[in-house]
Each structure stands twice: as structure tokens, then as C-alpha cells.
Phi, psi and omega in degrees: 000125184237155175247112183280135174275141181294142179278150182283144179288164178292139185233156176290159183298330183285358179273357180278146175267136182247346184239129177294343180281348177296138182294343179270001180283106186236174178257118179259106181056032173087003182281142183257009179266181179297141189254140175279127183252131179278122180270119181255125179271148181286133180279170182287154183296321183295332178289326180292314184283343177264025181293141179300149183299322183294330178288329180284327183277335186300313179297328180291322183282344180074019179232163179286179178292155183294129181279164178286164182297328181294332182263321184263104179251016179288137185240135176288131183286348180261298184271343180083006179289147182261127177077181179294138179268180177292140181302328181275359181237270182273327182084188183284165178273138175248141180284125181262316180213200186304316181220030180243140184227154178211141178293147185297319180283328176298323179281317187292328182266008175290154186295320185279346189267140169222156187255135176279173181293335180272358178099009179276137178261123182256152175063031176293324180296325177296318180296323181290320179296318180291319184291342180296338179244013181251132182263138178287136181285352181256310184260343178080009178261157178282166181104011180284115183248349180266110183249146177297134186280349182290143180295139178065019175247112186257037179273130181232145180220157159288155180298316176299324179291321179293325180289337178287336181280116185291328183271359176286154189232127173255121184264157185295337179273022177065036172247160185230140178232133183278185184289347181285351185233083183276002187276016180279135181288138179295340182291332182264001182271149177273148181263341181212146179265008182296132179240072184267063178209178182286114178223134179215167181258123176290128181211159180279125183295321182294318177295322180295318179293325179293318181289341182297328183247015179227050182280136182296332180275113183292339180277349181269119179251116181252154178224159178258115183258125179235087183068238180276000182256138175236123183258123185251315188215136181273332182084204182205167177231119175273161183305321182284353180261352187296320186286333186252343185263041175195162169229198185290339186236347185219153175246135184243087181291144176287126183095007179296135185217122173221168173225149183216139172276127182215164182297140182288137177284356181245344181219121185288346182253016181229153172245146185233150178273123179252131174263128183244129181229155170238122183239165178259113178234111181057043177061027175228148179288135176241123183263125185238130177237121183247134179217114182052246181259008183251143177230130180242132181232157178192161177282349176223163180295322179293322178294323180292325182270349187298318181293323178294313181295320179295323178294318178297320180293317179293320182295320180291326177292326180286326183268010178058039179263178180299137187296137179257114182271117184254359184291319185276003182268126177255147179294327178296326177292318178292332174281351179083009183287345178270355178290138183297318181294321181287322178295329175296321181290315181294326179285352178263001179292147179299136178091348182292332181293350177266004179273097184276345177270358179262135179269111183289134176277332180234069187292331185252006179279147180294147179286141180281143177275082181281154177293163180294139180285155179286131180288137185301321183266356181089351181213125183293331181288342177279349183276159177297168182293144180056037180283323183280161181243153178254130179266118181276133181288331177240142173268115188291133175235144182208166178276170181289144180292150182233150182269352180222164182274110180235123183271138178266134179238152173233138172249121182212137179254149181243134176259126185279084178275112178105323181260336180225112185279352182288336177070025180287149176244141183236134172271129183229155178244129182233133178272145180232200185288142170274168180295323179293322178293322178296320178295320178296324178294322178296318179294324180288323184281319190241356177068029178205170182285159178295164178292161176286175183296318181295320179292320178295322179293324177297316177294326177295319178296322177293320179297323179297328180278330191252003187292333178291335175270002183253321185230163173210157183263133181206174179293133184261145174282344180277302180190130175058225177270155178214165180255132184239157179273128177286330183214178180293138181238132180279156177295131180093353181287142170287131185255304185201157178262138175278097186267157178168192180268125180278119182226169177280162183296322180297317178294325179296321178296319178295317181293324180298317178296321180292319179296320179295320178294329178273004181060041177258156171282135182262119179240095180228143181228121184278132176276308178210200183290338186253331187238153174211163180255122178260110180253016184291312184256335182222073182230173179259184181291348180295339180289346181269004177292126186274168179275149173210144175284345175235073189283159174250002180228163174216173183242146178219155178258129179243123178278102182267001181193179183281344186261155179299331180290347181274359179288138182244144176261117185246133173268122181238161180270125177264005173198164177299133183244128179278159176297146181070010177269139181284140179273133180217156169212164185276120178291330180053055178295151177289144180291137180230181182290170186289343182277351184240030184284142176246120182292145178263130184246021186289328180075018179287155179299329180259025182296135181266004173075338180228141180277339180225000000 
């Protein structure tokens, strides 16, 4: 399959460029000879000003011209209109999901939806769920999402139906009032519904990728298009394929299928569609690239593409075209395996979490709910025992095993900002999980033993690289600054390391007294009976994690080396944590007398009101 480039029209002799210094001397498809320039004459002014309205609006909207009904069969899930609507009424269609569309004004004027400063529409899915059971007061069909903003007024309309009512009022704050409420000032009303700006629907990328391959209509085949690459099928991995169908950086599922537009190896001015497949040949991955009547195979992706790339390079050198540099091109890139969206899908395949020699690109991202893979024999009962794999929703993380019971302590002072104006700081000692308790928790959560020391250290190294994409520092509702989750975190995941200067306990006592005298907050975390981590002057953001009586995090000790100074304090999630949720753990301060009580400001349902 080829894409022909249009040929240039015949030009007069004076249209040729003779000097390379001319500013119009350009490179046409890489040719280094004189270029034919198309001379465009200026049209008359009256033709410019008599331009059709749809041609004038199209560049502003950033979309092409409206297609005919025979070509555009997209239907709005709210109003039921087919194709893009008029800019002053429904507006253009926005993609909601894999094969669902909604008009921009139908979504933007819904009761549950609000627009961010960057143009993102939030809670569109909520509006669609509610409108599915709401009847329009004008046409009597379901899907009415525009509700009257007046209290105790339950009038609902489709946006086109609401716009037909002359006495209805659309307010600038995206609220709507029906004809029963005429007391709205004309100054706050909008004069036009045109939304000629950047507007999009905020959606979860992982959910969108999952729905792409789990469409209810079996006759509908969807693909993921990423520039010149089209992704059709992810394939599958059987248990006997896990060891050989991957390397340290890529996973090669059996049945993987993509297509890519690339330069033709036979014509330097054409591009051709290449079909790329990964097959199982003698229990090893075989990479196949098909182009027209030619098939290229190799044991690696680079080997399969090498002959194509070499042919393109030789052809361009022979035709005196722009040089084609093939050194930086990898076969995995041409297969699309380096794309972030595709790597998320391949890392969600069942059994991939058991590949300890593979470096995960998205170690803390949630696994996608992919559809069930096709069984090779057509019947699962015909397969050998334990042939199928189980996909674990959480990747278990644990601390290194210990031969003795060692309790972890933290010393941390709290400054009473807002409740106590004296600004006193108190050093406190808090007990946390023991190694045995952590191991028992792992067995209870995942039904298996904790990872070995080498596996835990590998996960620790990944956490050190990815913690900036996991947490961020912001103002806390509990007290002062707090640490928040940037994205969803699974139970048992390593979140961040409690960093600081490792010192002896005697030195820590001296420093604590000095910090208290200087009116500083004391941030110390005890490793064992002899050592502790001082994060007061040289610490990381983990020291800002606040206390809660209902915490979502816990602490564990990881032995990263043979010496006691190599022990690391790791903050882990003891339950699933949602994005934008504040991270907390229980300080477990020792009980003291009534004159030294520190109030607890966590606001948890089981809050004991005092931290000590």
C-alpha cells in the first residue's frame, strides 16, 4: 500500500530559482537541485470578504470542515445529534472514550461539569450517567443534562432544546435558568454559545487504554494511533514464553501487531505502510515486517528492520536526495515498543510482574484491565495444568528479612502552628512496625512471603528514581506543610525514603537539645538502638509527612548493605492511596503526663484528640 505524492503543475521558465542565496531556495523532499516554485497570484478582495462562514470558522476551531452525513456517523451521547454541530449551538464533537463522543456545549453546560483554567472539562462522565435517566421537558427524550439552577426547580433540557426557548437564560458562570425565573439580570447573561477555544475532556489515560480493547461491539475494531504508528493488538504471554519473550528493557508479546508508515525501499519519494508482527517460532520471538510483496524477518526488531532501513539509505544516496541517517533508529522504536502508552499495556499482561530481570517503566502505575487473551487451543481444559497466569493488582513490596526483632523508632517534634502561639518544640519517640509484623502483613495482603533482599533492593532503586513522580509537597489541612500523592499508589508500594544524616544516639540527644534551644523543629527517625537519622538540617520531603490516627502509610527498615549505617527507612503504603490524597502515618508517641499533652489535628473518625 503506497501513498502517492501529488505532482507539481507546469510552470513558466521564469519561476525557476537560479541562486542558492535566494531566500526562496528551499529543499523539496531532499533534492539539492534548483526547485520549481509555484507562483500564487493574489485573489480579489471581494472574494476574501465573501468567504463562506464555515471556512472562516474552521481555522479558529482547530478542526477540519464539517464532513457529510455519509462519512461522519459520530453521535453525541447527550443530545443524540450526528456529527459536529453549529458553533453557536452544540459546537464540535469531543472524544469522551474509545468510541463515544459528546458536543462541547452539551458537556460544558451540564450541571455536574465545570471547566478548568486550561480548558479541561471535569465530571463529564457523571453528567452522562445522570442524564441517561432524565427526560427532556421539551422533546420528551432521555439525555437531558442541562438543569435549571434555581433551587427546587427540576426542569431539565437537552442543550439544543434549551437554546430553542427564547426566554431561557444562559449565565456566564455556566448556569441555566428556565422561563419560570425571569428575574435574571441581562448583564450576566451570555450572548453567544460559541466555544472557539481550546476545550478538552479530562480523562484517565489508563481507563481509556483499557476500553480501547474491550469494546462491547464485537464488530467494532479500534486502534491506537500514535503519529505514523497504529497499534492493533497486544498479543499474550504464556508461562513458557515469559523467560524468552523479553529483555531488560522491552517485552515482546506473542501476537503483537502494529503498522507504521515509513519510507519506501523502492521509491525515494513515496511512503509505504509496513505491518509489524511478533510470532512464536521454536519458543523464541520472531519479528516480522511485511511491506507489499516483501517480508523481512529477524530474531530481533532491529534485525528485521535493518534491511528496510539499509535499502532506504542506499536509495537516497543513489538519487542524490537528503541523506537518511539510520544509526540512531532502533527496531524497537519502529515496532512502537518504546511508546509510553504501549509499554503500559504490555506491562499489564498477566505474568509480567514475575519478570525480575525486566526494568519496569511504569512500576507504580495501576495495571490495565485488559480483555482475556485468546486460548491457543480454543479450550482452556485442553491446556496443561497451571497453564494460565494470574495478574496481581498490586506488586508486593517488602523490607529485607531480619533474624531478630528490632523495633523502629522515630523522634519528631511538632510545632503548634495556630493552636499554640508559644512555638515550643517537643522531641518525641514513636514505635512503628517490626520486621516480623511487616512480614506477617505481606503474607496477609498477598498470600506469599516477602521478597528476598536482592529483589527488595531492586525495588528500592526504582523508588529512588521515581519518587518525584509519586509525591509532591503542599500546604496541609492537618498542620503546616504535608506530603501528597501525585497519582494512585497501590498497597505495599514503596513511596519515599526518609533521608537525613545517620548519627549515633548520643549525638542525637545533643542535637535535639540544641535544636530546641534554637526554636527549631526536630526531625529525627531512629533506625535501631544505636543509630538514628537526623533530617532537621539535611533531610528530604519525607520529614513533612504528618501524623494521623487513621494513617495510610507505615515505615519499614531496608538493609541496603552489610553495615548498620546502610539501613534505609522506607515509607510504604498500608492501603490503596488515591491521587491528591495526603500521606500520613501514626507517630505513636509515648504517653506522658497531662501537662505535656500535644493536641492531634488529623480529624480522623477514630482520632484520640491527643498525640501523647
